[in-house]
Kinemage of the C-alpha trace (Angstrom):
@kinemage 1
@onewidth
@group {chain A} dominant
@subgroup {mainchain}
@vectorlist {calphas} color= white
{ca met a 1} P 16.821 130.932 138.904
{ca ala a 2} L 13.470 132.482 138.011
{ca glu a 3} L 13.592 135.520 135.754
{ca val a 4} L 11.275 138.460 135.205
{ca thr a 5} L 11.424 140.857 132.260
{ca val a 6} L 12.141 144.452 133.260
{ca glu a 7} L 12.152 147.239 130.686
{ca ile a 8} L 15.161 149.557 130.987
{ca arg a 9} L 16.068 152.876 129.386
{ca arg a 10} L 19.570 154.289 129.321
{ca leu a 11} L 19.540 158.022 129.904
{ca pro a 12} L 21.907 160.261 127.914
{ca his a 13} L 24.410 160.627 130.791
{ca gly a 14} L 24.523 156.833 131.225
{ca ala a 15} L 24.528 155.772 127.566
{ca asp a 16} L 28.122 154.458 127.628
{ca leu a 17} L 27.800 152.580 130.940
{ca pro a 18} L 27.012 148.851 131.176
{ca leu a 19} L 23.542 147.717 132.139
{ca pro a 20} L 23.154 146.382 135.692
{ca glu a 21} L 24.363 142.799 135.961
{ca arg a 22} L 25.206 140.147 138.525
{ca ala a 23} L 28.870 140.049 139.503
{ca thr a 24} L 28.756 136.230 139.732
{ca ala a 25} L 26.337 133.530 138.604
{ca gly a 26} L 25.215 132.973 142.204
{ca ala a 27} L 24.675 136.637 143.087
{ca ala a 28} L 21.184 137.556 144.286
{ca ala a 29} L 21.388 141.163 143.080
{ca val a 30} L 22.602 143.215 140.149
{ca asp a 31} L 25.105 146.008 140.680
{ca leu a 32} L 24.108 149.614 140.058
{ca ile a 33} L 26.722 151.872 138.475
{ca ala a 34} L 27.476 155.530 139.262
{ca ala a 35} L 26.686 157.815 136.323
{ca val a 36} L 28.533 160.851 137.673
{ca ala a 37} L 30.477 162.940 135.172
{ca ala a 38} L 33.908 161.472 134.355
{ca asp a 39} L 35.611 164.819 134.886
{ca val a 40} L 33.691 165.668 138.069
{ca pro a 41} L 33.751 162.763 140.541
{ca leu a 42} L 31.589 163.052 143.626
{ca val a 43} L 33.475 163.409 146.909
{ca leu a 44} L 31.523 162.329 149.974
{ca cys a 45} L 33.016 163.816 153.118
{ca pro a 46} L 32.514 161.967 156.414
{ca met a 47} L 28.834 162.084 157.477
{ca ala a 48} L 27.814 163.601 154.125
{ca arg a 49} L 25.161 162.119 151.872
{ca ala a 50} L 24.299 162.513 148.206
{ca val a 51} L 21.930 161.103 145.613
{ca val a 52} L 24.128 159.372 143.053
{ca pro a 53} L 22.658 159.069 139.548
{ca thr a 54} L 22.683 155.686 137.809
{ca gly a 55} L 21.861 156.822 134.272
{ca ile a 56} L 18.969 154.360 133.952
{ca ala a 57} L 15.196 154.265 134.346
{ca ile a 58} L 13.203 151.037 134.600
{ca ala a 59} L 9.616 149.831 134.235
{ca leu a 60} L 8.958 147.057 136.704
{ca pro a 61} L 6.083 144.652 136.117
{ca val a 62} L 2.949 145.196 138.194
{ca asp a 63} L 3.195 143.490 141.605
{ca his a 64} L 7.003 143.825 141.719
{ca glu a 65} L 9.423 146.157 143.464
{ca ala a 66} L 13.151 146.802 143.293
{ca gln a 67} L 15.105 147.033 146.533
{ca ile a 68} L 18.291 149.117 146.600
{ca arg a 69} L 20.839 147.756 149.058
{ca pro a 70} L 24.398 148.612 150.128
{ca arg a 71} L 27.435 146.821 148.756
{ca ser a 72} L 29.132 145.027 151.632
{ca gly a 73} L 32.682 145.818 150.442
{ca leu a 74} L 32.030 149.572 150.364
{ca ala a 75} L 30.438 149.393 153.807
{ca ala a 76} L 33.170 147.281 155.427
{ca lys a 77} L 36.176 149.007 153.855
{ca his a 78} L 35.016 152.628 153.636
{ca gly a 79} L 31.846 153.094 155.719
{ca ile a 80} L 29.796 153.823 152.589
{ca thr a 81} L 26.196 152.640 152.760
{ca val a 82} L 22.742 153.291 151.317
{ca leu a 83} L 21.044 155.729 153.652
{ca asn a 84} L 17.474 154.437 153.326
{ca ala a 85} L 18.421 150.770 152.979
{ca pro a 86} L 16.681 149.070 151.536
{ca gly a 87} L 15.392 151.761 149.229
{ca thr a 88} L 12.209 150.813 147.407
{ca ile a 89} L 11.521 151.418 143.724
{ca asp a 90} L 7.791 151.060 143.095
{ca ala a 91} L 6.366 149.422 139.971
{ca asp a 92} L 4.816 152.700 138.789
{ca tyr a 93} L 8.010 154.836 139.057
{ca arg a 94} L 9.574 155.757 135.707
{ca gly a 95} L 12.282 158.254 136.653
{ca glu a 96} L 16.023 157.810 136.946
{ca leu a 97} L 17.176 155.465 139.679
{ca gly a 98} L 19.171 157.410 142.235
{ca val a 99} L 21.073 155.893 145.142
{ca ile a 100} L 21.302 157.822 148.416
{ca leu a 101} L 24.840 157.124 149.609
{ca val a 102} L 26.159 158.234 152.979
{ca asn a 103} L 29.747 158.210 154.204
{ca leu a 104} L 29.867 156.897 157.761
{ca gly a 105} L 33.630 156.499 157.532
{ca asp a 106} L 36.426 158.738 158.799
{ca glu a 107} L 37.868 159.738 155.410
{ca pro a 108} L 36.429 161.431 152.311
{ca phe a 109} L 35.293 158.908 149.694
{ca thr a 110} L 35.332 159.537 145.951
{ca val a 111} L 32.548 158.135 143.782
{ca glu a 112} L 33.837 157.827 140.222
{ca arg a 113} L 31.996 157.220 136.961
{ca gly a 114} L 31.345 153.511 136.391
{ca met a 115} L 31.890 152.554 140.050
{ca arg a 116} L 29.573 149.867 141.426
{ca ile a 117} L 27.763 151.745 144.196
{ca ala a 118} L 24.802 149.605 145.272
{ca gln a 119} L 22.887 146.403 144.604
{ca met a 120} L 19.358 145.996 143.292
{ca val a 121} L 17.047 143.041 143.849
{ca val a 122} L 13.743 142.747 141.978
{ca thr a 123} L 11.107 140.858 143.904
{ca pro a 124} L 7.351 140.191 143.766
{ca thr a 125} L 5.065 142.032 146.150
{ca val a 126} L 1.758 140.977 147.641
{ca gly a 127} L -1.343 142.966 148.443
{ca ile a 128} L -2.707 143.248 151.951
{ca leu a 129} L -6.251 142.481 153.029
{ca trp a 130} L -6.656 143.826 156.554
{ca lys a 131} L -8.771 141.767 158.920
{ca glu a 132} L -9.374 143.839 162.014
{ca asn a 133} L -9.397 141.790 165.194
{ca gly a 134} L -9.409 143.022 168.786
{ca val a 135} L -7.427 139.970 169.982
{ca leu a 136} L -4.389 138.628 168.116
{ca ser a 137} L -3.233 135.021 168.262
{ca glu a 138} L -0.758 134.163 171.035
{ca thr a 139} L 2.945 133.468 170.356
{ca pro a 140} L 5.855 132.621 172.688
{ca arg a 141} L 7.295 136.114 172.104
{ca gly a 142} L 4.020 137.926 172.613
{ca val a 143} L 4.402 141.689 172.868
{ca gly a 144} L 8.153 141.571 173.594
{ca gly a 145} L 9.760 144.336 171.545
{ca phe a 146} L 13.275 145.570 170.859
{ca gly a 147} L 15.845 143.282 172.470
{ca ser a 148} L 13.259 140.986 174.012
{ca thr a 149} L 14.858 137.852 172.550
{ca gly a 150} L 18.329 138.749 173.879
{ca val a 151} L 21.667 138.632 172.087
{ca ala a 152} L 23.257 135.407 173.369
{ca arg a 153} L 22.728 132.024 171.756
{ca ala a 154} L 22.828 128.773 173.699
{ca ile a 155} L 25.966 126.789 172.810
{ca gly a 156} L 25.982 123.099 173.645
{ca gly a 157} L 22.726 123.434 175.549
{ca arg a 158} L 24.073 126.212 177.824
{ca glu a 159} L 23.445 129.974 177.856
């Protein structure tokens, strides 16, 4: 697995929390931890959202970004997801990482200190050189938009 060096700073309210790490050797992302106060957990009522502090700030290398993504277990079991998924952390941002969680479930959900609340993937970015052209190359899909490729897959050569 390729690695990139990312500077990290623990903020005072996250000083005792572990740094983000992969849950398993094969994991693509590191887990972000909630840095809410131990004596004041955050309760997300159904359809409510909140920015959850992580207690860390990072300095990404130039031409990299961090993507903040939901944790599948929280989404499947409780309806908790990242509202702007994937959230983007730009290389020039130096503030605390915050995760916008939303409760799409039917029950209140409590975010406690040290809870794994989201995943973060660091990835290279590329610049864009626009080449304006009045006619774009043809493709089988063409201008077909939302739903134009259908939802069914052919099984055994049949639709």
